[in-house]
N, C-alpha and C positions, 0 to 999 in steps of 0.2 A: 504494500500500500504506500503511495507516494504522498508525502506531505505537501500542502499547498505552499508553504513558505520555504524558500531556499535562501541562498546568500549572494545574490547578485548585487553589484554596486548601483544604487538607485540613480546616482547622478548621470550614469551612462545609458540609462534605459529610456529616459524621457526628459523633456524640458518644458518650462512654462514661461510665457511672456504676458505681462499685463498690458492691456490696451493703453497706448500712450495718451489717448483722449479722455481717459477716466477722470483726471482732475478737472478738465474743462466741462465734462458732463455734470460734475457735482456743482460747479459754479452755475451752469445753466439751470439745474434743478432749483437752486436757491432763487435765482432771478425770476424764473417762471412761477415759483411758489408765491413770490411777492405780487406778481401780476394777478394770480388767482385770488389772493386775499383782497386786492384792490377791486377786482370784479365783484366779489361777493359783497364788499362794502357798498359798491355802487348800486347793486340790487337792493340792498336793505334801505339805503337812503332814498332811492327812487320810490320804493313802496311806501315808506313812511310819509314822504311828501305828498303822494297821491295814491291812497290805498285803492286797489282794484284787483280783480281776479287775474287779469292778463299776465302780470309779472311773475305770479306764483309758479306756473308750470315751467317757465324759463329758469327761475331760481332752482327748482327741483332738478331740471336737466343739468344745469351748471354745477350743482352740488355733486351729482353722481359722476359727471365728467371729472371734476376735481378729485373725487374719491378714487376713481379708477386710475387717474393719472398718478396720484400719489402712491398707490399700491405698486405701480409698475416701475417706479424710479430706481429701486435698488438693482434692477437688471443692468443699469448703465453705470453703476458706481465702481465696479471692479470686474469688468469683462476680461476674460483671459483666453489665451490660445495655447494649446499644447501640441507637442510633437513627440512621437515615440520612435524607438529604434529596435525593431524586431530582430535584425541581424545581430545586434549586440546581445539580445536575450539568448539566442541560440549559442553564441560564443561562451556565454557564462553558465548556461543551464543546458546540459546534454538533453537531446530530444527524449531519451528514455526516462528522464526525470521530470518531464512536463506533466502537470496534473491531468487526471482524467477529465473529460468534458462530456456532459449530458446536454443534448439539444432538445428543446420542447417546441413542437409545432402544433398549433391548434387549428382545427377546422370544424365547422358546425353545419353547413348546408351544401351538399354536393351540386346543387343547381345554381347557387349564387357564388360558390367558391369551387370552380371545376376541379375534380380530382387530379387532372393532369397538371394543373398549376401547382397544386400542393406537392405532387410528386417531383416536379422540377425544383421546387424549393428544397425538398429533402435531399435530392441527389446533389444539389449544389453544395450543401453543407457536409454531406458524406464525403465529398471530394476536397474538403479543407486540406491545406498543407499542414497536416497534423498526424501524429502516429495513429493509424487506424485502429490499433488494438486498444487505444485509450479514448475512443470516440464512440458515443452511443446516441442514436437519434430516436426520439419518442414522438409518435404521431397520435395526438388526441383527436378522436372523431366523435364530437358531441352530437353529430347527426345520426350516428348509429347506422351508417350506410354500408351495405355489403359491396356497393360499387367502389367506394373509397378503399375498402380493404382489398378488393380485387386489384385496384390500381397499384397498390403497394406490393402485392404479391408479384405483379408484373415488374414493378420497379426493382424489387430485390434481384430478379434475374438479370435485368438490364444493367444494374450496378456492376456486375461482374465484368462487363465490357467497358462501361462508361468511365469508371475510376481510373483504370490503366490508360485509357485514351486521353484523359485530362492530364495525367502526369507526363506521358510521353510527348504530348504536344505543347506542354507549358501553358495551358489555357488559364486566363484570368477569369473570364465569365464561364462558370461551370454549371450553369443552369442549361440543360439540353434544349429547353423551349426557346431560350434567348439565343443560344449558340446556333441552332439550326435555322433560325429565322434571319440570321445575319448573312452577309455575303461570304464571310470566311467559312461558316458552317456548311455552305452549299457544296464545298469541295470534298466533304467527308461522306461519300455516297453510301458506304456500307453501314456506318453508324446511323446515318440519317434514315435509311430504310428500316433499320431495327426499331428506331424510335417512332417512326411513323406507323409501323405495324402495331406497336404497343398502344399508341395514341388512338388509332382507329378502333381497336378492341375495347378500350376503356370508354371512349365516347359512344360507341354502339351500345354498351351496357347501360350507360347513363341515360341514353334516349329511351331505352326500354324500361329502365328503373329497376332492373334486377340482372343477376348474372346467370347465364345459361351454361349447360354442360359443354356446349361448343366453344365457349370462351376459355375454358380451362384446359390445361394439359392433362388433367385428370389423374394426377398423382394421388396416392392415398392421403397425403398430407392435405392437399387442396380439397379433396372430397370431405375430409373430416372438418376442415375449417368452415366450409360453406353450408354444410348440413345444419350448423348451429343457428343459422339466420332465419329459419322458417318460423313464422309466427311472431317475429320481433317487430316492434315499432320504435321510432326514434325517441318516443317519450316514455317507453316502458320496456325495459329489457335488462337482463343481468349483465354484469361486467364481462367484457370480452378483451382478452389480452393474448396477442399472438407474437411470438418471437419469429420474425421473418428472416433475419440474419443474425448469426451469433459469431462474434469475432474469433472465438477460440476454435471454431469448427469450419466456418465458411471462408473461402478464399476466392479471389478474382482469377481471371484467366492467366495471369502471370504468376500465380501462386502466393500473392501477398494477402494478408488478412483483410477481411472486409469489416467495416464498422458494424456494431450492433444496430439492428433496425427492429423496433418494437412498436406494434400497433396496439393502442389502448382505446377502448370505448367504455367509459365508466358506467356503473349501474345507474339506470334511470328509473324513477318511479314517479308517477304523476302526483303522488301524495307527499313527496319529499322535496324540499327546496334544493335547487341545484346551483344557485349563485352564479349562473352564466359562466363567462370565461374564467373568472377567479376560481370558481369551483373546479373547473377542468384543470387549471394549472396546479391547484393544490393536490388533486389526485395524482398528477404526473410527478409532483415532488415526492409523494409517498411511494408510488410504484417504483420510481427510479431509485429511491433509497433502498428498497428491498433488493433490487436487481443489480444495480451498478454503483450507486452512491458516489458519483463523481463530485469532487469538492467545488467544481465550477459548473454553472448552469447557464445556458444561453436560451433566451426566449425569443421566438420568431413568429411573426404573422405568417399565415399560410401562403401569401403571395410575395413575401419579401425574400428574394433569393440572394445568395452570396455573390458579391461582385468582386471580392478580393479574398483569395484563399488564405491569406496571411492574417486575416482579422483576429483569429484567436490569439495569435502571438502578440498583436498590438494590445489587446486587452490585458494579456499577461504581463506586459511591461509595467503595468500598474498593480495588478493583483499579486505579482510576485515581488513587489518592492517592499522590503521589510519595514521601511520607514512609514508606510501608510497602510499596509495590509491588515493590521489588527482591527481597524475600524472602517475598512473600505467595503461597502455593501455591493456596489455594482459599477460597471463601466458601461456607459450609454453611448452608442453610436447614433448619429442622426438618421432620420428617415429621408431617403431620396426616392424620387419616383421617375419611372421610365415613361416615355411616350407623352409627356406634357407638351402641348402645342407651344409654338414659338413664344407667345406672349402670356401663357398660363392664364387663360381667361377666367378660370374658377379659383385662382389663388391656391392651387393644389399643393404647391411645395411648402406652404405654411412656413415661410422663411423666418418670420419673427418667432413663432412658437418653437420650431424645431432647431433653429440655428442661433439667431441673435440672442434670444432670452436664455437659451441653454448655456451659452458662453458667459452670460451675466451671472447666472446662478452658480456656475462652476467657480467663480471667484470667491464664493462663500462655502457652502457645504456640498455643492455639486448639483448637477441637473436633476430635474424630475424624471421619473421613469416614464418612457413613452410607449410601453406596451410591446415593443419589438426591438430587436437589435441590441439586446441588453445582456451582458455577461455578469451573472450574479455570483458572489461568494455564497455558496449554499448555506453557510452558517448564518448569514444575515436573515435567511428565510426560516431559520429554526427558532428565532425569538430570543437568542442569547448571544453573548460575546465570548462563549467558551471556545475550546479548541475546535478548529475547522474540521477535525476528523471525528468529532462527536457524531454518532450515528443518528439516523432518523428513520422512522418507519413504524413506530408503535406509540401507544398512548403515553407511555412514560418516557419515550425518546431514549431508551437504553438498550434496545435490541440491536445487536451488531448486524452489519450487512451480510446477506447470504453469500456464500462462496460457491465456486464450482459452476456447473452449467446453468444457464438462464432457463433452460427447459426442464430442470428438475421439478418434480411434482411439489416438493416442499416450497421452492421459490415461487412457483406460479400460484400455489394455494395462498401464500401470504400476500402476494401481489393482488389477487382477487379480493382478499379481505380488506385491504386498505383502499380499494377502489369501490367499495360498497356504499350505498346511500347513507347508511346509518353509522358509518365509521366515525364521523366527526361529532356525533351527538355527545355532549358532555365534555368536549375538549376545547382547547383554545384556538383551533384552526379557524382562520378568518378574522380573529380578533388580535392576537399577539403572535401567531405563528402563520407562516405562509403568506399568500396574497390576501389582502384585507377585503372583507365583505362590507356591505352597506352603501356601495356606490356602483353605478354603471361603469364608471371609469376606474377600474381596479388598479390600473397602472399608476395613475396620478395619486390615488389614495395610498397605495402601498409605498411608493417612493417617499411621499410626504411623511407617512408614519415612521418609516425607517430613519429619516433625517431627525425626526423628533425623538427617536430612541438613541441618538448619538452616532449613528452611522453616517459615513460620507459617501460621495459618489464622484465619478470622473466623467467628463465629456470628451470623447475621443472622436475627432473629426478630421480624418486623414484626407489628403488631396484627392485620392481615388476613393469614391464612395464605397464603403465596405458592404453595404446592403442596398438593394434597389427593389422597389415594389410598384404596386399599382395604386394610383389615386382615383377617386371618383371622377368620372369624365362626363357626367351629365349634371345639370344644375340641381335637380331635385335631390339626387343622392348626395351631392356635395353639401347642400344645406341640411339635409336630414342627418348626416353624420355629425355636423356641428351641434345640431339640436340635442342629440343624444349626449354629447360631451357636456353641454350646458346643464342638462338635468343631473348628470353624475357629479359635476363640480358643485352644484348647489346642494346636493345631498351631503357632501363633505362640509360645506359652509354652515349648515344648520345643525350639524352633529356636535357632540361634546368635544370633538377634535377641531373645532373652528380655528383656522390658521391665525386669526387676529387675537385669540386668547391662548389656546393650547399651543399653537405653533410658535408664537413669539416667546412664550414662557419656556418651552422645551427645546427649541432649536436656537433661534436668534431673531432679532428684530428684522434684519433684511430678509432672511429666509421666510419668516412668517408673512411679511408683506408680499413677497413674490408669490407664495402659494395662495394667499388671499386674492391676489390679482386674478389667478385662474379660477379660484373657487367662486368668486362673484362675477364671473364672466357674463352670466345671463343678464346682469344689470345694465349692460350696454343698451338693451332694448328701450330703457326709459328715456335717455337723452336723444337717441337716434329717432325714436318714434315722435317725440315732441318736436324736434327740429324738422322732421320730415313733413309735418302737417300744420303746426301752429303758425310759423312765420309766413308760409305762402297764403294761408287762409286770411291772415291779418292783412297781407299785402293787397289782396283783392278788395278789401273794404277800407283800405288806406288807414289802417291802425298801426301806428309806429310802435315797434317793440324794442328798438335799439337806438343808440344815440345818432343824431344827425352828423353829417360829415364835418360840419363846422364846430361840433362839440369835441373838446379834447378827449372825452371818454371814448370816442370813436377809434382813436389810435390804440387804445388798450385792446379793444376787440380785434383790431387788425393784427396787432402783435401776437396775441394769444393764438389766433388761427394760423398765421404764417409760420410762427416759430414751431408749433406742433407739427405741421405738415412738412416743413423743410427738415426738421430733425429726423422725422420718420423716413423721409426720402434719403437723407444722408446715410442713416443706418442701413437702409436697404441697398444702396449702391455700394457701400463698403463691404457688404456681404455678397458681392458678385452678382447683384441684381441689375436690372435695366430700368430705365424710366418708364417704358411701356408696361413692363411687368409690375412696377410699383403702382402705376395708375390702376391696373386691373385689380391689384391686391387691395388698394384702399376702396375701390368700388365694391368688391365682394365683401369687404369688412362692413360697409354700410348695409349691404343686402342681408348679411347675416344678422345684424342688429335688428332689422325690421322683421326677420322671419325666424331664423334658428333660435336666436336669444329670446324673442318674444314668445314663440310657441313653446320653446323649452321651459321658460319660466312659468307660463300658464299651466303646462302639463305637470310640472313639479308641484305647483301650488295645489292643483286638483288632487294629485297623489297624496300630498301631505295632509289634506283634510279628509282623506278616505274615499275619494271618487276615483274609481279604477280607470286607467288609461293604458294603452299599449306600452309595454316596458322595454322591449329590445328587438331591434331588427338588424339582421346581418346586412352590411353594405354589399351590394352586388358587385362582383368583379367581371360580370358578363356585359358585353357591349354589342349592340346591333351594328351591322356594317354601315348603314346610312348615318346612324348616329355618330359613328367613328369618323366618317368622312366630314361631317359638319364640324366636329370638334377639331379635326386637323386644319380646317379652313379658318378656325377662330370664330365660329358662329355659336353664340349661346343657344342652348337647347331648352325651349319652353314647351315642348310637345306633349306634356301630360297635364291633366286637370288638377294641379296641386294648389292647395290653399296658400302656399308660399307665394305663388305667382299672382294670386288675387291681391294680396296686400302690396306687392311690388308694383303691380299695374295701377292700383289706386294711387299710390304715392307719386308715380310717374305722371299720371293725368293731372293730379292736383297741382304739382309743381310746374308743369308745362303751361297749364291754363293760367295760373297766377303770374308766371313770368311774362307771358304774352300780353296779358291785360295790364301788368305793371309797366312794361315798356311802352305800350300804346298810351297809357295815361301820362307817362313821363314825357313823351313827345309833345303832348298837348299842354301840360302844366309844368312850368319850369322848376318849381321848388320840389317836385316829387323826387328827383334824383338826390337832392340834399337830404330829404326826410327819409327816404326808403332805400338808400343805396345798399345797406346791409341785407335787407330782405330781398331786394332784387338779385343781389349776388348769390345769396343762399339758394333761392329758387332756380337761378340759372346754373349754379354749380350742380345741384341735384339733377336738373334736367339734362345737363351734359353727361352725367354718369348714367342716365337712363336711356341713352340713345339706342342701345341694343333692345331695350324693352319696347320702345316705340316701333322699331323695325319688326319685332315679333308680333306686335299687336295689329299693325296696320299695313305693313309692306310685304312681309315674307309670305311665300306660298309653299315652302318645303315642309317636311314633317316636324321641323323644330319650331314652327310658328306657335304663338300662343293660341290655345283652343278658343273658339268663338265664344263659348259660354263664359270663360274666365275673363275675356276682354269685355264682354257686356257687363258682367258683374262689377268689374273694376270701374267702368265708366259710371254705372249707376251708383256705386259706393262713393265715387268722387263727387257726383252731383249731390248726394245726400250730405256729404261733409260741407259742401258749399252752402247748403240750406242751413245746416247747423251753425255755420259761420255767420250767416245772416242774423240769426237770433243772438249769437254771442257778441257781435261787434256793432249791431245797429239797434236792435230792439231792446 
């Protein structure tokens, strides 16, 4: 058994550089804070001088904006960049002394997460530049699909050829799906034919929804495996654990050992809570503890393939550093996405969340957990800071790891026990052990709680992306994903582990504020909804909400708006973004505030008072051909009758109509520009961001146009708001 901690010299394994702009960012935070205080003072004095209803919503909006701005400032106080040296690690630590590694891959729906995509992810990590006898890959199938298992039975056979092929050709991209779709992969005819044959068999089974005898090679082992599936449903079945490859027995075509490959479908019972992905990951922690018990655990989304076979070595440059290893919980790699169109119309790379803010948190206790691409010290998931070799797999956490063959009856029996529905009853799983329950965003919640328990983390962002996956490429899915995150974050915000109390007390002030920034993400809906509707409606009825151009207070508003946007643009450009991508990113931020944050906050509030709403939907990784073509051309897709699009359409119509009427009035009445410039600007700015919405509502004829009923409802809703404005501002 290999200890996690060796004796390499930490100074030669990695370096850290603090952002040289950090001192200037702190000065900027102070100056902007003074501007916010002056703005709030102006609000209060204006209201006291002339009490009325109109200033109150704007005061609320600005208070929330100030609150969210303040929570996010620590991200910019000590941003750091790291660099690691995996070659030095190998020089200092012999490959035979590298710690064992368990990889967890979770999938839940074979129709939204195609099995061949999951297979390609698994094959890419099985081909890591890492000792194969120290590598185990666990696939959690929460959908309980025999087609997914069949895909991995086929993948186990294909791996015998694929892994040697990757080594002999020095491939960097070791996902067969990605490799064979590239121009380079087209030259590997034999391997490509093998992969295509496997893919056709799996996709044929997926279309039927079951595996037939013709799909199988009909070995006794296969027959035994698939007999077990009769009568199962994805919501009610016993635990299923299949060792498809065993390193001590199975070899590739060159005679080298293959990694362990284990399929796990935990027991499901409609009367037992399953805790979504967190429950699946905790099952994998226990099953792997019984079977392999590697001290390092990598969690991966099912579509997030390895793009750099040396990524485990990069993570170990930190995990094997004795200066930090005792309290280092995980090393987080950022999420990168393939196939984003040139200008990233849906803001899919989430540059601020996955890159900019993570570097900021890394200057304190380390980045939050992003749910994928994360190398954990297994001990951190055990709930204690004791020896990393402490075993895990039983209620008292004292039972040693099983030795010998993974297929031994005693090993499999114990693995089935820890994968049962009732195993966690009466234990601390999900509270202080494993991935934490109580939130849809188990990754955020778990990383936050680990930091509160004294653990640290590292953000590892090498030049070549270590992992690459799929982002939602239609607008409804993109907004739906953020809505789910908003709900999960709010669940943390109102729990006893509120970052503003528990987080600041148990981690630090900057860390607590940063986590609170995410926890209260849903509150963006308040200022964005108010600013989307109140100023344009007041403009129509010539009700001034902001200072005139001739008023000195006007320049305070101009400063606060321009400084915030220019700072955001500068951060974006410094993180290798473009102006066009930044424009789309800020546009989608406003769209999320009006849709994802608003609907997520409402759904959270309903759940909180006991009104049942849908809890979790898997984001689809499947994309229709026409939809893909529109995305590649940079055309936003509004082709489904989504309530998200109704509110976006309503906002677009309200702001366009108010802007046109405001300009028309300003051309006739000279003083209107002086009185209403801020409201004219806001309506025009929103209208400029809504150009794709107007095209989808009135000009486009393709499948991505906005459905006629959504357009009609949006126009009627805008008219209704104008009517309400009449009562608010005139009557």
